[in-house]
C-alpha positions, 0 to 999 in steps of 0.5 A: 822881715829883712829890708834893704836900706837905700841911701842917696846923697843929694842937696836940699833942692833934690831931697823931695824929688828923690823921696817922691821917686823912691816912694813911687818905686815902692819904698816902704818909707823914706827919710830925709836927713838934712841939717838945714831942717834942724835948728842951730842950738847956738842961734835960738829964735822964736820959731825954733825949740832948742835941740841937743847938739848930739842930734845935729852932730849925728846928721850926715854932712850931705843931705841924704834920702833913705828908703827901705825896700823888701827884696822883691820890690827892690829888684824891680826898682833898682834898674829904674832908680839907677836910670832916673838918678843918671838923668838927674845928673843933668839937672840944673841946678845940680842935685849933688853927687846922687851916689847910691848905697845899699845896706841890709837892715831888719824892719825894727831897726828902721821903723823907729830910729827915724823918730830921733830927728823929729822934734817939737817946733814952732811955725807961724805966730801961734802954731806948735807942731809936736810929734805924738811921742814927744812932750811939750809945755805950751804957752797960753796962746799956742795952737797945738798940732800933734803929728805922726808923720808916718814913714814918708817925711822930712823932719817936718820943719821944712821951710815950705811947710813953715811958709805955708802955715804963715801965709794961711795964718795971714790970709785965711779969714773964713770959709771952706778950704782945699788942701791938695797933696796933704801928706801928713795933714799938717796944713789941713790941721793948721787951718782947722786950728785957725777956725776952718770948719770945712776942709777937704784934704786930698793926696794920691798916696794911700799911705799918706792918706792913712797917716793924715786920717790918723793925725786928723783923728788924733787931733779930734778933727774928724768932723772938720777935715775930710781926707780922701785919696785922689789925683790932684783935682780929679773927680772934684766937683765943688768949690772952695774959698781957700786952697793950699798946695805944698807940692813941687813947682811943675805940679803947681804950674800944671794945677794953677789954671784948673784950680781956678774952677774950684775957687769961689770969686775972690778965693785965695791960693797959697802954694809952696814946695817951689825951689827958687830956680823955679820961681819965675815959672810958677809966677808965669803960670799964676799970671797966665791963669789970671791970679793976682799975686799978693805976696811972695815969701822966700826962706832958704832955697824955697819960695811960696806964693799967696794969690787970689782970683 
């Protein structure tokens, strides 16, 4: 099948917003190309694996969000996309040029090529995240998460994910866990590797739910993680000891108060996906909802909170 590749130039802060927009407009998949997501081979640290310089050299200078549309969907999506991009040009802080380009491609050309940018990496103290098609030699204390991110992904090394895993490692002690906006399921699987035995993971995107279920099964965690399609907390009747949400700041602000009803007394809430310019908004929403903030983490342009009730 012939597809059209849509490419939008932006900055790190705009990548997730644009990816989400493209998926809502019917893209078959999205890809974020951001040099900030890749390790610098000249500066190896404990949190990164070495990557060949040629992979980094092949990355665009700008942050690019790519998406693939069939012809019928594209014709419906383009007017809305152009209108949304025009509105985003007034965003503070600026989201880059937001230039739009189109290119025809065959399905097989894009359905596999994105994998070259997704490599094994370390997050937290013990987690190793490895795509299913890559090999990796584990150390004795490593906890392995094997992920096939599907077609809606960054490189998987985003600061928001790393901070969430670090905070889960630090604050999760025992009990049930809720993962709101699970995406590929990486945070739910990380919690399971840390000992959680009762995890409910929800996402509004049916493709994300499918990918998360496949990843849960691949990691042998079907009896531990229940992945369901749903809109945030809608229809949820039970309570949890711990909750995590790696989603956009406005959604976290909206989610904070109603989530309290689904947390046990003393329950912990870890949230990220927050650009630094929205830190005070999220802090205010958490304060107003009655959370006690335990820790605020910063990495690059991103912020994460750990708090409890």
